[in-house]
TORKOLTOR-214400 format. One record per residue (C-alpha): x, y, z; residue number from 1. Coordinates in pm, 1 decimal, always signed. Layout:
<r px="X" py="Y" pz="Z" resi="NUM"/>
...
This chain:
<r px="+8436.6" py="+8562.3" pz="+9285.6" resi="1"/>
<r px="+8579.2" py="+8221.6" pz="+9198.3" resi="2"/>
<r px="+8886.7" py="+8174.3" pz="+9011.3" resi="3"/>
<r px="+8705.8" py="+8094.9" pz="+8701.1" resi="4"/>
<r px="+8555.4" py="+8419.4" pz="+8695.1" resi="5"/>
<r px="+8857.9" py="+8591.2" pz="+8684.4" resi="6"/>
<r px="+9047.1" py="+8384.8" pz="+8455.6" resi="7"/>
<r px="+8793.7" py="+8467.9" pz="+8202.9" resi="8"/>
<r px="+8839.4" py="+8820.9" pz="+8246.2" resi="9"/>
<r px="+8626.8" py="+9105.2" pz="+8331.5" resi="10"/>
<r px="+8459.1" py="+9412.3" pz="+8143.9" resi="11"/>
<r px="+8735.1" py="+9610.9" pz="+8269.1" resi="12"/>
<r px="+9043.7" py="+9542.7" pz="+8474.4" resi="13"/>
<r px="+9010.6" py="+9601.6" pz="+8859.4" resi="14"/>
<r px="+9320.1" py="+9802.0" pz="+8844.6" resi="15"/>
<r px="+9592.4" py="+9905.5" pz="+8588.8" resi="16"/>
<r px="+9923.0" py="+10002.4" pz="+8562.7" resi="17"/>
<r px="+10008.4" py="+10311.9" pz="+8394.0" resi="18"/>
<r px="+10367.4" py="+10416.5" pz="+8316.7" resi="19"/>
<r px="+10282.4" py="+10772.4" pz="+8248.7" resi="20"/>
<r px="+10674.7" py="+10844.4" pz="+8136.5" resi="21"/>
<r px="+10998.8" py="+10661.8" pz="+8060.1" resi="22"/>
<r px="+11203.4" py="+10998.3" pz="+8216.9" resi="23"/>
<r px="+11360.4" py="+10938.1" pz="+8533.4" resi="24"/>
<r px="+11654.3" py="+11078.4" pz="+8733.3" resi="25"/>
<r px="+11756.0" py="+10773.5" pz="+8838.5" resi="26"/>
<r px="+11902.3" py="+10437.8" pz="+8654.8" resi="27"/>
<r px="+11797.6" py="+10144.0" pz="+8900.5" resi="28"/>
<r px="+11975.1" py="+9831.2" pz="+8771.4" resi="29"/>
<r px="+11653.0" py="+9618.5" pz="+8796.9" resi="30"/>
<r px="+11424.0" py="+9874.2" pz="+8635.5" resi="31"/>
<r px="+11137.6" py="+9647.3" pz="+8443.8" resi="32"/>
<r px="+11117.0" py="+9927.3" pz="+8187.5" resi="33"/>
<r px="+11463.3" py="+10048.0" pz="+8140.3" resi="34"/>
<r px="+11348.5" py="+10386.9" pz="+8228.5" resi="35"/>
<r px="+11572.0" py="+10700.3" pz="+8191.8" resi="36"/>
<r px="+11486.7" py="+10871.2" pz="+7886.9" resi="37"/>
<r px="+11136.5" py="+11033.0" pz="+7821.1" resi="38"/>
<r px="+10986.8" py="+10933.9" pz="+7477.4" resi="39"/>
<r px="+10896.0" py="+11226.6" pz="+7259.6" resi="40"/>
<r px="+10590.4" py="+11068.9" pz="+7142.5" resi="41"/>
<r px="+10431.1" py="+11026.7" pz="+7507.0" resi="42"/>
<r px="+10055.4" py="+11081.8" pz="+7521.6" resi="43"/>
<r px="+10000.5" py="+11439.6" pz="+7550.5" resi="44"/>
<r px="+9783.6" py="+11602.9" pz="+7845.8" resi="45"/>
<r px="+9477.7" py="+11594.7" pz="+7611.1" resi="46"/>
<r px="+9518.0" py="+11232.5" pz="+7537.5" resi="47"/>
<r px="+9570.8" py="+11125.0" pz="+7883.1" resi="48"/>
<r px="+9280.7" py="+11317.5" pz="+7999.3" resi="49"/>
<r px="+9076.8" py="+11122.3" pz="+7749.1" resi="50"/>
<r px="+9224.6" py="+10800.4" pz="+7871.1" resi="51"/>
<r px="+9148.1" py="+10895.8" pz="+8234.1" resi="52"/>
<r px="+8784.4" py="+10970.9" pz="+8126.7" resi="53"/>
<r px="+8736.6" py="+10645.4" pz="+7934.4" resi="54"/>
<r px="+8888.6" py="+10446.2" pz="+8263.1" resi="55"/>
<r px="+8618.6" py="+10649.8" pz="+8462.3" resi="56"/>
<r px="+8348.0" py="+10540.9" pz="+8233.8" resi="57"/>
<r px="+8450.9" py="+10175.0" pz="+8253.0" resi="58"/>
<r px="+8458.0" py="+10192.7" pz="+8619.7" resi="59"/>
<r px="+8822.5" py="+10113.7" pz="+8670.1" resi="60"/>
<r px="+8864.3" py="+10098.4" pz="+9057.2" resi="61"/>
<r px="+9210.3" py="+10250.2" pz="+9044.3" resi="62"/>
<r px="+9515.2" py="+10306.8" pz="+8858.6" resi="63"/>
<r px="+9879.4" py="+10227.8" pz="+8969.2" resi="64"/>
<r px="+10085.7" py="+10514.8" pz="+8821.8" resi="65"/>
<r px="+10463.0" py="+10447.5" pz="+8775.8" resi="66"/>
<r px="+10724.8" py="+10514.4" pz="+8509.3" resi="67"/>
<r px="+10998.7" py="+10595.9" pz="+8511.4" resi="68"/>
<r px="+10939.1" py="+10875.9" pz="+8780.3" resi="69"/>
<r px="+10611.3" py="+10983.0" pz="+8724.9" resi="70"/>
<r px="+10660.5" py="+11308.6" pz="+8893.7" resi="71"/>
<r px="+10915.9" py="+11403.0" pz="+8636.0" resi="72"/>
<r px="+10629.7" py="+11462.0" pz="+8390.4" resi="73"/>
<r px="+10553.1" py="+11830.8" pz="+8386.2" resi="74"/>
<r px="+10175.3" py="+11756.5" pz="+8400.1" resi="75"/>
<r px="+10186.8" py="+11507.6" pz="+8669.2" resi="76"/>
<r px="+9984.3" py="+11710.1" pz="+8919.6" resi="77"/>
<r px="+9723.1" py="+11803.1" pz="+8662.3" resi="78"/>
<r px="+9657.9" py="+11418.1" pz="+8539.3" resi="79"/>
<r px="+9656.9" py="+11313.6" pz="+8894.2" resi="80"/>
<r px="+9393.4" py="+11589.5" pz="+8988.8" resi="81"/>
<r px="+9180.7" py="+11484.7" pz="+8694.6" resi="82"/>
<r px="+9173.9" py="+11114.3" pz="+8773.7" resi="83"/>
<r px="+9081.3" py="+11179.5" pz="+9122.1" resi="84"/>
<r px="+8803.5" py="+11442.5" pz="+9001.9" resi="85"/>
<r px="+8669.8" py="+11152.3" pz="+8771.9" resi="86"/>
<r px="+8639.7" py="+10913.0" pz="+9092.9" resi="87"/>
<r px="+8947.4" py="+10702.3" pz="+8978.3" resi="88"/>
<r px="+9154.1" py="+10611.5" pz="+9273.6" resi="89"/>
<r px="+9536.8" py="+10688.7" pz="+9228.8" resi="90"/>
<r px="+9835.8" py="+10488.2" pz="+9366.1" resi="91"/>
<r px="+10151.3" py="+10617.8" pz="+9236.6" resi="92"/>
<r px="+10494.4" py="+10487.6" pz="+9303.6" resi="93"/>
<r px="+10804.4" py="+10736.6" pz="+9323.3" resi="94"/>
<r px="+11164.6" py="+10700.4" pz="+9413.7" resi="95"/>
<r px="+11088.9" py="+11006.2" pz="+9648.3" resi="96"/>
<r px="+11361.6" py="+11260.6" pz="+9510.8" resi="97"/>
<r px="+11110.8" py="+11495.5" pz="+9356.6" resi="98"/>
<r px="+10893.8" py="+11506.9" pz="+9685.1" resi="99"/>
<r px="+10969.7" py="+11878.5" pz="+9817.9" resi="100"/>
<r px="+10751.6" py="+12060.4" pz="+10080.7" resi="101"/>
<r px="+10511.2" py="+12171.8" pz="+9807.3" resi="102"/>
<r px="+10458.6" py="+11826.0" pz="+9683.7" resi="103"/>
<r px="+10425.1" py="+11691.0" pz="+10017.7" resi="104"/>
<r px="+10178.3" py="+11952.2" pz="+10080.6" resi="105"/>
<r px="+9963.7" py="+11856.2" pz="+9763.1" resi="106"/>
<r px="+9970.2" py="+11467.9" pz="+9837.5" resi="107"/>
<r px="+9828.0" py="+11515.9" pz="+10194.3" resi="108"/>
<r px="+9548.4" py="+11731.5" pz="+10060.9" resi="109"/>
<r px="+9397.5" py="+11471.6" pz="+9825.0" resi="110"/>
<r px="+9160.5" py="+11204.9" pz="+9906.2" resi="111"/>
<r px="+9199.1" py="+10852.2" pz="+9761.5" resi="112"/>
<r px="+9555.6" py="+10924.6" pz="+9676.1" resi="113"/>
<r px="+9794.4" py="+10665.9" pz="+9762.5" resi="114"/>
<r px="+10183.9" py="+10683.6" pz="+9757.1" resi="115"/>
<r px="+10465.5" py="+10425.6" pz="+9775.9" resi="116"/>
<r px="+10826.2" py="+10521.8" pz="+9814.7" resi="117"/>
<r px="+11052.5" py="+10272.2" pz="+9676.9" resi="118"/>
<r px="+11375.9" py="+10165.0" pz="+9840.6" resi="119"/>
<r px="+11569.4" py="+9835.8" pz="+9808.7" resi="120"/>
<r px="+11720.1" py="+9836.4" pz="+10122.9" resi="121"/>
<r px="+11708.7" py="+9940.6" pz="+10495.3" resi="122"/>
<r px="+12059.3" py="+10102.0" pz="+10458.5" resi="123"/>
<r px="+12225.6" py="+10319.4" pz="+10197.9" resi="124"/>
<r px="+12483.3" py="+10057.3" pz="+10171.2" resi="125"/>
<r px="+12238.7" py="+9796.6" pz="+10048.8" resi="126"/>
<r px="+12017.8" py="+10024.3" pz="+9837.8" resi="127"/>
<r px="+12257.4" py="+10276.7" pz="+9646.7" resi="128"/>
<r px="+12432.5" py="+9989.8" pz="+9474.6" resi="129"/>
<r px="+12111.6" py="+9912.5" pz="+9308.5" resi="130"/>
<r px="+11924.4" py="+10251.5" pz="+9298.2" resi="131"/>
<r px="+12186.8" py="+10524.3" pz="+9270.7" resi="132"/>
<r px="+12460.5" py="+10667.4" pz="+9507.0" resi="133"/>
<r px="+12243.6" py="+10889.9" pz="+9759.8" resi="134"/>
<r px="+11915.1" py="+10764.4" pz="+9678.0" resi="135"/>
<r px="+11862.1" py="+10634.8" pz="+9991.7" resi="136"/>
<r px="+11896.1" py="+10943.7" pz="+10186.3" resi="137"/>
<r px="+11652.5" py="+11135.4" pz="+9937.6" resi="138"/>
<r px="+11407.2" py="+10882.7" pz="+9972.5" resi="139"/>
<r px="+11419.6" py="+10920.9" pz="+10369.2" resi="140"/>
<r px="+11404.3" py="+11316.2" pz="+10338.7" resi="141"/>
<r px="+11068.1" py="+11249.0" pz="+10139.0" resi="142"/>
<r px="+10938.0" py="+11015.9" pz="+10426.8" resi="143"/>
<r px="+11013.7" py="+11277.2" pz="+10653.4" resi="144"/>
<r px="+10859.6" py="+11551.9" pz="+10457.2" resi="145"/>
<r px="+10539.8" py="+11325.6" pz="+10421.0" resi="146"/>
<r px="+10532.6" py="+11223.7" pz="+10772.1" resi="147"/>
<r px="+10531.4" py="+11587.5" pz="+10877.5" resi="148"/>
<r px="+10212.4" py="+11663.8" pz="+10660.3" resi="149"/>
<r px="+10034.8" py="+11362.8" pz="+10845.2" resi="150"/>
<r px="+10024.3" py="+11162.9" pz="+10537.3" resi="151"/>
<r px="+10046.2" py="+10772.3" pz="+10555.1" resi="152"/>
<r px="+10258.7" py="+10631.7" pz="+10265.6" resi="153"/>
<r px="+10389.9" py="+10287.3" pz="+10204.0" resi="154"/>
<r px="+10724.2" py="+10173.0" pz="+10160.5" resi="155"/>
<r px="+10790.6" py="+9961.8" pz="+9867.1" resi="156"/>
<r px="+11104.3" py="+9736.5" pz="+9852.0" resi="157"/>
<r px="+11204.2" py="+9474.3" pz="+9549.5" resi="158"/>
<r px="+11330.0" py="+9164.1" pz="+9736.3" resi="159"/>
<r px="+11653.8" py="+9050.3" pz="+9645.0" resi="160"/>
<r px="+11922.6" py="+8818.4" pz="+9788.2" resi="161"/>
<r px="+12106.5" py="+9100.5" pz="+9911.7" resi="162"/>
<r px="+11822.6" py="+9292.0" pz="+10100.7" resi="163"/>
<r px="+11641.0" py="+8957.3" pz="+10213.1" resi="164"/>
<r px="+11841.2" py="+8991.2" pz="+10544.7" resi="165"/>
<r px="+11734.8" py="+9336.8" pz="+10605.3" resi="166"/>
<r px="+11341.1" py="+9259.9" pz="+10583.0" resi="167"/>
<r px="+11268.9" py="+9287.0" pz="+10945.6" resi="168"/>
<r px="+11487.3" py="+9616.1" pz="+10942.5" resi="169"/>
<r px="+11262.4" py="+9742.7" pz="+10658.4" resi="170"/>
<r px="+10929.6" py="+9634.6" pz="+10859.8" resi="171"/>
<r px="+11080.4" py="+9858.7" pz="+11149.6" resi="172"/>
<r px="+11134.8" py="+10143.6" pz="+10926.4" resi="173"/>
<r px="+10784.3" py="+10139.3" pz="+10792.2" resi="174"/>
<r px="+10669.9" py="+10107.9" pz="+11185.6" resi="175"/>
<r px="+10874.3" py="+10439.2" pz="+11259.1" resi="176"/>
<r px="+10648.2" py="+10632.1" pz="+11035.5" resi="177"/>
<r px="+10319.1" py="+10439.1" pz="+11068.1" resi="178"/>
<r px="+10359.8" py="+10332.7" pz="+10693.3" resi="179"/>
<r px="+10257.0" py="+10005.5" pz="+10563.3" resi="180"/>
<r px="+10562.8" py="+9793.4" pz="+10400.6" resi="181"/>
<r px="+10509.3" py="+9636.6" pz="+10030.6" resi="182"/>
<r px="+10731.5" py="+9374.5" pz="+9904.2" resi="183"/>
<r px="+10750.5" py="+9298.0" pz="+9559.8" resi="184"/>
<r px="+10934.4" py="+9035.6" pz="+9350.6" resi="185"/>
<r px="+11221.1" py="+9063.6" pz="+9143.3" resi="186"/>
<r px="+11154.4" py="+9006.6" pz="+8770.6" resi="187"/>
<r px="+11389.7" py="+8970.1" pz="+8461.6" resi="188"/>
<r px="+11259.2" py="+9264.1" pz="+8257.5" resi="189"/>
<r px="+11399.4" py="+9552.7" pz="+8128.3" resi="190"/>
<r px="+11733.1" py="+9624.2" pz="+8287.8" resi="191"/>
<r px="+11642.2" py="+9346.9" pz="+8536.8" resi="192"/>
<r px="+11751.9" py="+9089.5" pz="+8270.2" resi="193"/>
<r px="+12115.5" py="+9185.7" pz="+8324.8" resi="194"/>
<r px="+12077.3" py="+9130.7" pz="+8704.9" resi="195"/>
<r px="+11823.3" py="+8894.4" pz="+8788.3" resi="196"/>
<r px="+12068.1" py="+8590.7" pz="+8850.5" resi="197"/>
<r px="+12295.1" py="+8794.0" pz="+9067.4" resi="198"/>
<r px="+11993.6" py="+8937.2" pz="+9251.7" resi="199"/>
<r px="+11710.3" py="+8679.5" pz="+9241.2" resi="200"/>
<r px="+11643.1" py="+8525.9" pz="+9601.2" resi="201"/>
<r px="+11807.0" py="+8202.8" pz="+9670.6" resi="202"/>
<r px="+11560.7" py="+7894.2" pz="+9737.3" resi="203"/>
<r px="+11615.7" py="+7892.3" pz="+10090.4" resi="204"/>
<r px="+11573.1" py="+8270.7" pz="+10100.3" resi="205"/>
<r px="+11215.2" py="+8205.1" pz="+9920.8" resi="206"/>
<r px="+11136.7" py="+7951.1" pz="+10179.1" resi="207"/>
<r px="+11219.1" py="+8212.5" pz="+10464.1" resi="208"/>
<r px="+11018.7" py="+8465.4" pz="+10269.1" resi="209"/>
<r px="+10707.4" py="+8251.4" pz="+10286.6" resi="210"/>
<r px="+10741.1" py="+8174.4" pz="+10658.5" resi="211"/>
<r px="+10800.1" py="+8562.3" pz="+10725.8" resi="212"/>
<r px="+10494.5" py="+8690.1" pz="+10526.1" resi="213"/>
<r px="+10271.6" py="+8433.3" pz="+10711.7" resi="214"/>
<r px="+10391.5" py="+8573.8" pz="+11014.8" resi="215"/>
<r px="+10323.1" py="+8928.7" pz="+10903.9" resi="216"/>
<r px="+10009.4" py="+8944.8" pz="+10755.2" resi="217"/>
<r px="+10000.2" py="+9330.4" pz="+10752.0" resi="218"/>
<r px="+10290.6" py="+9324.5" pz="+10476.6" resi="219"/>
<r px="+10168.3" py="+9380.1" pz="+10132.9" resi="220"/>
<r px="+10243.2" py="+9197.0" pz="+9826.2" resi="221"/>
<r px="+9966.0" py="+9208.9" pz="+9537.2" resi="222"/>
<r px="+10005.1" py="+8881.4" pz="+9352.6" resi="223"/>
<r px="+10386.1" py="+8936.7" pz="+9343.0" resi="224"/>
<r px="+10479.0" py="+8639.9" pz="+9535.7" resi="225"/>
<r px="+10160.7" py="+8372.3" pz="+9450.2" resi="226"/>
<r px="+10428.5" py="+8128.4" pz="+9363.3" resi="227"/>
<r px="+10496.8" py="+8082.5" pz="+9720.3" resi="228"/>
<r px="+10175.1" py="+7955.6" pz="+9777.6" resi="229"/>
<r px="+10294.0" py="+7597.3" pz="+9650.4" resi="230"/>
<r px="+10466.0" py="+7578.7" pz="+9978.0" resi="231"/>
<r px="+10136.1" py="+7541.3" pz="+10142.4" resi="232"/>
<r px="+9909.9" py="+7804.2" pz="+10285.1" resi="233"/>
<r px="+9805.0" py="+8037.2" pz="+10000.0" resi="234"/>
<r px="+9951.7" py="+8373.9" pz="+10006.7" resi="235"/>
<r px="+9711.8" py="+8688.4" pz="+10014.2" resi="236"/>
<r px="+9599.7" py="+8812.0" pz="+9667.8" resi="237"/>
<r px="+9433.9" py="+8646.6" pz="+9369.6" resi="238"/>
<r px="+9683.6" py="+8344.8" pz="+9356.9" resi="239"/>
<r px="+9709.6" py="+8368.2" pz="+8986.2" resi="240"/>
<r px="+9849.6" py="+8556.1" pz="+8698.4" resi="241"/>
<r px="+9574.2" py="+8825.1" pz="+8600.1" resi="242"/>
<r px="+9762.5" py="+8937.8" pz="+8286.0" resi="243"/>
<r px="+9501.3" py="+9050.2" pz="+8030.3" resi="244"/>
<r px="+9239.5" py="+8906.5" pz="+8239.6" resi="245"/>
<r px="+9186.6" py="+9137.1" pz="+8550.0" resi="246"/>
<r px="+9491.3" py="+9366.0" pz="+8503.4" resi="247"/>
<r px="+9717.6" py="+9531.3" pz="+8213.2" resi="248"/>
<r px="+9971.9" py="+9800.5" pz="+8172.1" resi="249"/>
<r px="+9949.6" py="+10110.1" pz="+7943.4" resi="250"/>
<r px="+10286.7" py="+10252.5" pz="+7853.4" resi="251"/>
<r px="+10394.2" py="+10630.5" pz="+7790.5" resi="252"/>
<r px="+10263.9" py="+10591.8" pz="+7420.5" resi="253"/>
<r px="+9934.2" py="+10424.0" pz="+7478.6" resi="254"/>
<r px="+10043.9" py="+10080.9" pz="+7420.6" resi="255"/>
<r px="+9845.5" py="+9837.4" pz="+7605.7" resi="256"/>
<r px="+10043.9" py="+9541.0" pz="+7754.3" resi="257"/>
<r px="+9892.8" py="+9219.6" pz="+7911.8" resi="258"/>
<r px="+10105.6" py="+9289.1" pz="+8229.1" resi="259"/>
<r px="+10341.4" py="+9561.1" pz="+8357.9" resi="260"/>
<r px="+10620.4" py="+9307.9" pz="+8395.5" resi="261"/>
<r px="+10565.0" py="+9205.4" pz="+8008.9" resi="262"/>
<r px="+10670.5" py="+9518.5" pz="+7827.7" resi="263"/>
<r px="+10754.5" py="+9337.0" pz="+7487.6" resi="264"/>
<r px="+10571.1" py="+9370.1" pz="+7145.4" resi="265"/>
<r px="+10449.2" py="+9006.6" pz="+7143.1" resi="266"/>
<r px="+10233.9" py="+9097.8" pz="+7474.5" resi="267"/>
<r px="+10078.7" py="+9414.8" pz="+7340.4" resi="268"/>
<r px="+9714.0" py="+9395.7" pz="+7266.2" resi="269"/>
<r px="+9705.2" py="+9721.9" pz="+7081.9" resi="270"/>
<r px="+9738.3" py="+10108.6" pz="+7119.8" resi="271"/>
<r px="+9479.9" py="+10345.4" pz="+7274.8" resi="272"/>
<r px="+9534.7" py="+10582.1" pz="+6995.3" resi="273"/>
<r px="+9400.6" py="+10377.2" pz="+6747.7" resi="274"/>
<r px="+8993.4" py="+10336.8" pz="+6708.2" resi="275"/>
<r px="+8829.0" py="+10216.2" pz="+6984.2" resi="276"/>
<r px="+9027.1" py="+10341.4" pz="+7232.6" resi="277"/>
<r px="+9149.5" py="+10168.8" pz="+7539.3" resi="278"/>
<r px="+8801.8" py="+9966.0" pz="+7572.9" resi="279"/>
<r px="+8843.3" py="+9835.1" pz="+7234.2" resi="280"/>
<r px="+9177.1" py="+9682.3" pz="+7309.2" resi="281"/>
<r px="+9073.8" py="+9540.3" pz="+7654.2" resi="282"/>
<r px="+8765.9" py="+9378.5" pz="+7507.1" resi="283"/>
<r px="+8849.3" py="+9293.4" pz="+7154.3" resi="284"/>
<r px="+9223.4" py="+9217.2" pz="+7169.3" resi="285"/>
<r px="+9285.4" py="+8862.6" pz="+7012.3" resi="286"/>
<r px="+9601.2" py="+8844.4" pz="+7256.0" resi="287"/>
<r px="+9379.8" py="+8927.7" pz="+7576.2" resi="288"/>
<r px="+9100.9" py="+8673.9" pz="+7448.5" resi="289"/>
<r px="+9369.0" py="+8404.8" pz="+7412.1" resi="290"/>
<r px="+9500.5" py="+8482.6" pz="+7763.2" resi="291"/>
<r px="+9167.0" py="+8460.9" pz="+7890.1" resi="292"/>
<r px="+9097.8" py="+8091.2" pz="+7766.9" resi="293"/>
<r px="+9478.1" py="+7968.9" pz="+7815.0" resi="294"/>
<r px="+9585.6" py="+7801.4" pz="+8148.3" resi="295"/>
<r px="+9947.4" py="+7651.7" pz="+8216.6" resi="296"/>
<r px="+10004.0" py="+7293.6" pz="+8072.7" resi="297"/>
<r px="+10276.8" py="+7078.5" pz="+8099.8" resi="298"/>
<r px="+10384.3" py="+6937.0" pz="+8419.3" resi="299"/>
<r px="+10209.2" py="+7210.9" pz="+8631.7" resi="300"/>
<r px="+9871.6" py="+7084.0" pz="+8550.7" resi="301"/>
<r px="+9957.8" py="+6733.2" pz="+8732.8" resi="302"/>
<r px="+10112.6" py="+6924.1" pz="+9052.5" resi="303"/>
<r px="+9922.8" py="+6907.5" pz="+9366.1" resi="304"/>
<r px="+9987.2" py="+7275.6" pz="+9430.1" resi="305"/>
<r px="+9855.8" py="+7381.5" pz="+9067.3" resi="306"/>
<r px="+9534.2" py="+7514.8" pz="+9228.6" resi="307"/>
<r px="+9749.0" py="+7742.7" pz="+9439.8" resi="308"/>
<r px="+9991.1" py="+7891.2" pz="+9220.4" resi="309"/>
<r px="+9856.0" py="+7805.4" pz="+8872.9" resi="310"/>
<r px="+10199.1" py="+7789.9" pz="+8711.8" resi="311"/>
<r px="+10351.0" py="+8106.7" pz="+8837.3" resi="312"/>
<r px="+10464.9" py="+8431.8" pz="+8662.5" resi="313"/>
<r px="+10450.9" py="+8432.6" pz="+8257.8" resi="314"/>
<r px="+10684.8" py="+8728.4" pz="+8271.8" resi="315"/>
<r px="+10960.5" py="+8538.1" pz="+8457.4" resi="316"/>
<r px="+10923.1" py="+8260.6" pz="+8221.8" resi="317"/>
<r px="+10923.2" py="+8455.2" pz="+7900.5" resi="318"/>
<r px="+11226.6" py="+8657.8" pz="+8012.5" resi="319"/>
<r px="+11443.9" py="+8361.3" pz="+8095.6" resi="320"/>
<r px="+11376.8" py="+8208.2" pz="+7778.8" resi="321"/>
<r px="+11116.8" py="+7940.9" pz="+7922.9" resi="322"/>
<r px="+10805.1" py="+7806.9" pz="+7761.6" resi="323"/>
<r px="+10484.8" py="+7965.1" pz="+7912.6" resi="324"/>
<r px="+10365.7" py="+7617.8" pz="+8017.1" resi="325"/>
<r px="+10695.3" py="+7544.7" pz="+8204.7" resi="326"/>
<r px="+10722.9" py="+7573.3" pz="+8594.5" resi="327"/>
<r px="+10805.1" py="+7927.3" pz="+8697.2" resi="328"/>
<r px="+11204.3" py="+7952.4" pz="+8744.0" resi="329"/>
<r px="+11156.1" py="+7974.8" pz="+9110.4" resi="330"/>
<r px="+10900.1" py="+7717.4" pz="+9146.5" resi="331"/>
<r px="+10943.4" py="+7583.2" pz="+9496.8" resi="332"/>
<r px="+10968.0" py="+7225.7" pz="+9372.2" resi="333"/>
<r px="+11271.7" py="+7311.3" pz="+9142.7" resi="334"/>
<r px="+11575.8" py="+7165.1" pz="+9279.9" resi="335"/>
<r px="+11876.3" py="+7378.8" pz="+9132.0" resi="336"/>
<r px="+11985.4" py="+7681.9" pz="+9303.5" resi="337"/>
<r px="+12023.6" py="+8015.3" pz="+9112.5" resi="338"/>
<r px="+12373.1" py="+8046.3" pz="+8973.6" resi="339"/>
<r px="+12535.8" py="+8382.9" pz="+9058.0" resi="340"/>
<r px="+12642.6" py="+8575.8" pz="+8747.0" resi="341"/>
<r px="+12937.0" py="+8844.7" pz="+8798.8" resi="342"/>
<r px="+12773.7" py="+9182.0" pz="+8774.5" resi="343"/>
<r px="+12973.5" py="+9514.4" pz="+8843.3" resi="344"/>
<r px="+12656.2" py="+9651.8" pz="+9073.6" resi="345"/>
<r px="+12842.2" py="+9983.2" pz="+9150.2" resi="346"/>
<r px="+12953.2" py="+10067.7" pz="+8812.4" resi="347"/>
<r px="+12594.6" py="+9975.4" pz="+8669.2" resi="348"/>
<r px="+12435.8" py="+10237.4" pz="+8881.4" resi="349"/>
<r px="+12451.5" py="+10603.4" pz="+8822.6" resi="350"/>
<r px="+12231.9" py="+10890.8" pz="+8842.6" resi="351"/>
<r px="+12128.2" py="+11051.5" pz="+8525.1" resi="352"/>
<r px="+11933.4" py="+11364.7" pz="+8556.7" resi="353"/>
<r px="+11971.9" py="+11468.8" pz="+8211.7" resi="354"/>
<r px="+11772.5" py="+11198.4" pz="+8087.1" resi="355"/>
<r px="+11455.7" py="+11345.0" pz="+8223.7" resi="356"/>
<r px="+11486.7" py="+11607.0" pz="+7964.7" resi="357"/>
<r px="+11185.0" py="+11613.9" pz="+7710.0" resi="358"/>
């Protein structure tokens, strides 16, 4: 399909992100949804199953399940089995802390189930200041359990200026388990707003990341780094912002956002609990209709790299106070370096197991 077909939107999203709970036993400093405490008005099990049924009828290819920590939801296994039974593929992201032997066996026994374990460094010294003390070791134990059951998982890392030097080590770690490495972009959403300037890669690191990704085509990125395509060769993926066009995000209470990185009221198209359900939001939301007609204007339109990056990430622009028609703050042609801010990283991170209570 051509860029224009995708830009105009499809009858159903190719994939969507479903944040099934904001309950989490970690408090990562860059969490895009500021997760920790569960919403008491989360979709019930029955509501969640009806939503899955609707996606099956719309022929949604797969769902990215996240949170919070999705496995902290009591009906997690029941909901995932329901999706798989209805022919909806499941990819879920976890910090790995709740993967015991029983959970590993369940994961390994399911078809069309994809699991990625998040770490943000190849060592505890790099990972734990971001994700919490002991989180690296617990994630590694989850990897060991899945490997013991013969399950091939993914390792997901959000690229920061601190773990950038460890990308080769992360790649080697994935290879040790015959796992795939997935790198994602840091966004200034949720708690990430407070640490974005301190953690975002420098321009030199972004250039190095571009060269590294070209040499490692087996590393997954989705469309996280499509702004890097402006350096020359397009990155793998659709090389465009798919918000409200081919992707969206449903939060724990059924709010449908154009993008999982834009969890702000102005980017909600409606709620699945209202008449018309998810399909009604996807197909009739004025916001989504606007996004399907809108293109980045301003100086981006006259840039010779516009056809490769299409103006970059709306979420990063929005949460850094830029116009959506402005260039991406990490535009490869921007000359200013990110300015570090004083962030007490170690004091900002703490484990909070009590926050997962219903």
